[in-house]
C-alpha positions as CSV (number, residue, x, y, z in Angstrom):
1,X,-46.1,16.0,-11.9
2,X,-44.3,13.5,-13.5
3,X,-42.6,10.4,-11.6
4,X,-39.7,10.8,-13.5
5,X,-37.6,13.6,-15.2
6,X,-36.2,12.8,-18.4
7,X,-32.6,13.8,-18.9
8,X,-30.7,15.2,-21.6
9,X,-29.1,12.5,-23.3
10,X,-25.8,12.7,-25.8
11,X,-26.0,11.0,-29.0
12,X,-23.0,8.7,-29.7
13,X,-21.5,8.6,-33.0
14,X,-20.1,4.4,-33.3
15,X,-16.9,3.8,-33.5
16,X,-15.0,4.4,-36.4
17,X,-13.4,0.8,-37.7
18,X,-10.2,1.5,-38.0
19,X,-9.3,-1.9,-39.4
20,X,-11.5,-1.6,-42.5
21,X,-10.7,-2.6,-45.4
22,X,-10.0,-0.2,-48.0
23,X,-12.4,-0.5,-51.4
24,X,-10.2,-2.5,-53.9
25,X,-7.6,-4.1,-51.7
26,X,-8.9,-7.3,-52.1
27,X,-11.1,-9.7,-55.0
28,X,-11.9,-13.0,-55.0
29,X,-11.1,-15.3,-57.2
30,X,-13.6,-16.7,-59.6
31,X,-12.9,-20.1,-59.3
32,X,-11.7,-21.5,-55.8
33,X,-13.3,-18.0,-54.4
34,X,-10.3,-17.4,-52.4
35,X,-9.3,-13.6,-51.2
36,X,-6.2,-12.5,-53.0
37,X,-4.6,-9.1,-52.6
38,X,-5.4,-7.1,-55.8
39,X,-2.1,-5.9,-56.2
40,X,-0.2,-9.4,-56.1
41,X,-3.2,-10.7,-58.4
42,X,-2.5,-8.1,-61.4
43,X,1.3,-8.9,-60.8
44,X,0.4,-12.2,-61.4
45,X,-1.1,-11.7,-64.7
46,X,-4.5,-12.3,-62.7
47,X,-3.4,-16.0,-62.2
48,X,-4.5,-16.9,-58.7
49,X,-1.9,-17.7,-56.4
50,X,-3.8,-20.5,-55.4
51,X,-5.7,-22.6,-57.5
52,X,-4.1,-20.9,-60.6
53,X,-6.9,-20.0,-62.3
54,X,-6.1,-17.9,-65.3
55,X,-9.0,-15.0,-65.2
56,X,-9.8,-13.4,-68.6
57,X,-7.3,-10.4,-69.7
58,X,-8.6,-7.2,-72.2
59,X,-7.6,-7.7,-75.4
60,X,-4.8,-4.6,-74.9
61,X,-3.5,-6.7,-71.6
62,X,-2.6,-9.5,-74.3
63,X,-1.0,-8.0,-76.6
64,X,1.1,-6.0,-73.8
65,X,2.0,-9.6,-72.5
66,X,3.4,-11.4,-76.0
67,X,4.8,-8.6,-78.1
68,X,7.7,-6.5,-77.7
69,X,7.2,-2.7,-75.5
70,X,6.3,-0.5,-78.0
71,X,6.2,-2.6,-81.3
72,X,2.3,-3.0,-81.5
73,X,0.7,-0.9,-84.3
74,X,-3.0,-1.2,-84.6
75,X,-4.3,-1.5,-88.2
76,X,-7.9,-1.5,-90.2
77,X,-9.7,0.6,-87.3
78,X,-11.6,2.2,-90.2
79,X,-13.8,-1.0,-90.7
80,X,-16.7,0.2,-88.1
81,X,-20.0,-1.8,-87.7
82,X,-23.2,-1.3,-89.3
83,X,-26.5,-2.7,-89.3
84,X,-27.0,-4.6,-92.1
85,X,-30.3,-6.4,-90.8
86,X,-32.0,-3.4,-88.9
87,X,-32.0,-6.1,-85.9
88,X,-33.7,-5.5,-83.1
89,X,-34.3,-7.9,-79.8
90,X,-34.3,-6.3,-76.2
91,X,-32.5,-3.3,-77.9
92,X,-31.6,-2.0,-81.6
93,X,-27.9,-3.3,-82.7
94,X,-26.8,-0.1,-83.1
95,X,-27.5,0.7,-79.2
96,X,-26.1,-2.2,-78.5
97,X,-22.7,-1.7,-80.5
98,X,-22.7,2.0,-78.9
99,X,-23.3,0.7,-75.4
100,X,-20.4,-1.9,-76.1
101,X,-17.7,0.4,-76.8
102,X,-18.1,1.8,-73.5
103,X,-15.2,-1.3,-73.0
104,X,-13.0,1.2,-74.7
105,X,-12.9,-1.3,-78.0
106,X,-14.6,0.0,-81.1
107,X,-15.0,-4.4,-82.2
108,X,-14.2,-7.3,-80.4
109,X,-11.1,-7.8,-82.3
110,X,-7.7,-5.4,-82.2
111,X,-5.4,-6.4,-85.4
112,X,-2.1,-4.7,-86.4
113,X,1.5,-5.9,-86.6
114,X,4.0,-6.6,-83.9
115,X,7.4,-8.2,-82.3
116,X,7.6,-11.2,-80.3
117,X,11.8,-11.8,-79.4
118,X,12.3,-9.9,-82.3
119,X,10.6,-11.6,-85.1
120,X,7.6,-9.4,-86.5
121,X,4.3,-10.8,-86.8
122,X,0.7,-10.1,-88.0
123,X,-1.0,-10.5,-84.9
124,X,-5.0,-10.4,-84.0
125,X,-6.4,-10.3,-81.0
126,X,-10.0,-10.5,-80.2
127,X,-11.7,-8.5,-77.1
128,X,-14.2,-10.3,-75.1
129,X,-15.3,-7.2,-73.3
130,X,-17.1,-5.9,-76.7
131,X,-19.9,-8.4,-77.2
132,X,-18.9,-11.8,-75.5
133,X,-16.0,-11.2,-78.1
134,X,-18.7,-12.4,-80.6
135,X,-17.8,-12.6,-84.7
136,X,-19.8,-10.3,-86.5
137,X,-18.6,-8.6,-90.6
138,X,-16.5,-6.8,-89.1
139,X,-14.2,-9.0,-87.1
140,X,-14.2,-11.8,-90.3
141,X,-12.8,-8.7,-92.4
142,X,-10.2,-7.3,-90.2
143,X,-8.7,-11.0,-89.1
144,X,-8.9,-11.6,-93.0
145,X,-6.9,-8.6,-93.6
146,X,-5.1,-9.3,-90.8
147,X,-4.1,-12.8,-92.5
148,X,-4.0,-11.3,-96.0
149,X,-1.5,-8.0,-94.7
150,X,0.7,-11.6,-93.0
151,X,0.6,-13.4,-96.6
152,X,1.6,-10.2,-98.8
153,X,4.2,-9.2,-96.8
154,X,5.7,-12.7,-95.9
155,X,4.7,-12.7,-91.8
156,X,3.6,-15.2,-90.2
157,X,-0.1,-14.8,-88.3
158,X,-0.6,-15.3,-84.9
159,X,-4.3,-15.1,-83.7
160,X,-5.4,-14.3,-80.3
161,X,-9.5,-16.2,-79.6
162,X,-11.7,-15.7,-76.5
163,X,-15.4,-15.9,-78.1
164,X,-18.5,-17.1,-78.0
165,X,-19.2,-17.2,-81.1
166,X,-21.1,-15.9,-84.3
167,X,-22.7,-12.5,-83.6
168,X,-26.4,-13.5,-83.4
169,X,-27.2,-9.7,-85.0
170,X,-25.5,-10.4,-87.6
171,X,-27.2,-13.7,-89.0
172,X,-25.9,-15.3,-91.7
173,X,-23.8,-12.3,-92.5
174,X,-22.0,-13.4,-89.0
175,X,-21.4,-16.8,-90.4
176,X,-20.3,-16.4,-93.7
177,X,-17.0,-15.2,-92.2
178,X,-16.0,-18.5,-91.4
179,X,-15.7,-19.2,-94.6
180,X,-13.8,-16.0,-95.8
181,X,-11.4,-16.3,-92.5
182,X,-11.0,-19.9,-93.4
183,X,-10.1,-18.8,-96.9
184,X,-7.8,-16.4,-96.2
185,X,-6.0,-19.0,-93.9
186,X,-5.8,-21.1,-96.9
187,X,-3.8,-18.8,-99.4
188,X,-1.6,-17.9,-96.4
189,X,-0.6,-22.0,-95.9
190,X,0.3,-21.8,-99.9
191,X,3.1,-20.1,-99.3
192,X,4.1,-21.5,-96.7
193,X,4.0,-19.2,-93.9
194,X,2.5,-20.2,-90.1
195,X,0.0,-19.4,-88.5
196,X,-0.4,-20.0,-84.4
197,X,-3.5,-20.2,-83.0
198,X,-3.7,-19.0,-79.3
199,X,-7.3,-20.4,-77.3
200,X,-7.7,-18.3,-74.7
201,X,-11.1,-18.9,-72.3
202,X,-14.0,-19.0,-74.1
203,X,-12.9,-20.6,-77.4
204,X,-16.2,-21.4,-78.5
205,X,-18.5,-22.3,-81.6
206,X,-18.4,-20.2,-84.9
207,X,-15.1,-19.1,-83.9
208,X,-13.6,-22.5,-83.0
209,X,-15.1,-24.0,-85.8
210,X,-13.6,-21.5,-88.8
211,X,-10.1,-19.8,-87.9
212,X,-9.2,-21.0,-84.2
213,X,-8.8,-24.7,-84.9
214,X,-7.1,-24.3,-88.7
215,X,-3.5,-23.4,-86.7
216,X,0.0,-25.0,-88.0
217,X,-0.1,-25.0,-84.1
218,X,-2.5,-24.7,-81.4
219,X,-1.7,-23.4,-78.0
220,X,-4.3,-22.6,-74.9
221,X,-3.9,-21.3,-71.4
222,X,-5.1,-23.9,-69.2
223,X,-8.4,-24.9,-68.1
224,X,-9.8,-22.6,-71.3
225,X,-13.1,-23.5,-72.5
226,X,-12.5,-25.0,-76.0
227,X,-15.5,-26.4,-77.9
228,X,-18.6,-26.0,-80.1
229,X,-22.0,-26.7,-78.5
230,X,-21.7,-26.1,-74.7
231,X,-21.4,-29.0,-72.3
232,X,-25.1,-28.3,-71.2
233,X,-26.2,-28.8,-74.5
234,X,-24.4,-31.4,-75.7
235,X,-25.8,-33.1,-72.6
236,X,-29.1,-32.6,-73.1
237,X,-29.2,-33.8,-76.8
238,X,-27.2,-36.9,-76.1
239,X,-29.0,-37.6,-72.8
240,X,-25.6,-38.7,-71.2
241,X,-23.5,-37.1,-68.6
242,X,-20.2,-35.9,-70.1
243,X,-16.8,-37.0,-68.3
244,X,-14.8,-34.6,-65.8
245,X,-12.9,-31.8,-67.5
246,X,-14.8,-32.0,-71.1
247,X,-14.4,-28.9,-73.7
248,X,-11.1,-27.8,-71.3
249,X,-7.6,-27.3,-72.4
250,X,-6.1,-30.4,-71.3
251,X,-8.9,-32.6,-72.0
252,X,-8.8,-30.6,-75.5
253,X,-5.1,-32.0,-75.8
254,X,-5.2,-35.1,-74.8
255,X,-8.1,-36.1,-77.1
256,X,-6.1,-34.4,-80.1
257,X,-7.1,-31.2,-80.9
258,X,-4.8,-29.2,-79.1
259,X,-0.8,-28.9,-79.3
260,X,0.0,-27.1,-76.1
261,X,-1.2,-26.0,-72.8
262,X,1.2,-23.1,-72.1
263,X,1.0,-20.9,-68.8
264,X,0.7,-17.2,-69.0
265,X,3.5,-16.5,-68.0
266,X,5.3,-18.8,-70.7
267,X,3.5,-17.6,-73.1
268,X,5.7,-15.2,-75.4
269,X,8.2,-17.2,-74.7
270,X,6.9,-20.1,-76.2
271,X,5.4,-17.8,-79.0
272,X,9.0,-16.9,-79.5
273,X,10.5,-20.5,-79.5
274,X,7.5,-21.1,-82.2
275,X,8.3,-18.3,-84.3
276,X,12.0,-19.7,-84.2
277,X,11.3,-23.0,-85.4
278,X,9.2,-21.6,-88.0
279,X,10.7,-18.9,-89.5
280,X,14.2,-19.6,-88.7
281,X,14.4,-15.9,-89.7
282,X,18.1,-13.9,-88.9
283,X,17.8,-10.3,-87.6
284,X,20.9,-7.8,-87.3
285,X,18.9,-5.5,-85.1
286,X,19.8,-6.8,-81.3
287,X,16.6,-8.6,-79.7
288,X,15.9,-11.1,-76.7
289,X,15.9,-14.5,-77.3
290,X,13.5,-16.7,-76.2
291,X,14.7,-19.2,-73.5
292,X,15.4,-22.7,-75.9
293,X,17.1,-21.2,-78.6
294,X,20.3,-22.3,-77.8
295,X,19.4,-25.3,-77.1
296,X,18.0,-25.4,-80.6
297,X,20.3,-23.4,-82.4
298,X,23.3,-25.9,-81.1
299,X,21.3,-29.1,-82.9
C-alpha cells in the first residue's frame, strides 16, 4: 500500500507577455547601439536621432531622396553581366550573380536621367546591396554610357558612389573600368559640363581611384569611409597607428580631398544649389528652387 496518493495536477500555461515588443518595432543603431523606433528611424532617412550616424540606403532610396518625384527614367538595363573569365572561388561567378539579384538589383549601379529642383541631370547611383557595390564591366559600362549621354545631351552628370572597389571575379577587366570612366569624364569636361561626385559609406579602392574622386565638386555624407586601401592594411604596411577619424569624411575634407560634408536631409537642396551655380539654366515649367537660390540671384 502506497504511503502517499498521487493527485492529478492541472498543467498551467505560462502567462502571456502582454507587454512584449512587436517584431520590427525597434532597431539598434549600428554605431551607438541605442534602440530607436523603426518608424521614426525610417522617417529620419535612416539617420540615428541620438548620435547622427548615417546608415546605408538602397540605390532606389537614394534616387527618391535626391530627385524630383516621378522624374527618374532608368536606362541601360539591357547591359548585363557575363562570366568572361569563368571565375570560381567558393562558388562560380554566375551562381554568385544570381544570388546577388535577390537584392532586387540586376547590377551594382542604377543609371538614368532625372530632375533635381527642375534641372535635368544624368544620374548614376551605386547599389551596395549588390556584391558590395563592386565595380565590374557592367558597372563601368553603364556609368560610362551615363556620362556619354550627359555629354551628348548637354546634361550635368551626378554619380553617387557606395562601393568596396573593383570586382575580383572579373580581374583585369574590372580594373579597366577605371580608365574607361575617367576617359569619359575627360570628354565631359571638354564640353564644359559639370560633374558632381557624391560619396557615401563606403567609397573605396578602384572606385575612389577613378570616377569617384574626379568630380568638379565632391560632396560626402557625414562619417563616410573614403579612401583606397583600408585602415588596417595601411597600419600593417607602415607599422604606425593612424590618427583618429582617419579616412572619414571630416578628416578627408580637412586634408583637401573633399569639398563639402552634407547631412542626408540637406543633400537634395545642396545638389540643386550646386546645379544652379554651375549651369544657370532657366526653365519655363514651374519647379521648386533650392534654398539659397534667391540670395544667389540677388548677387
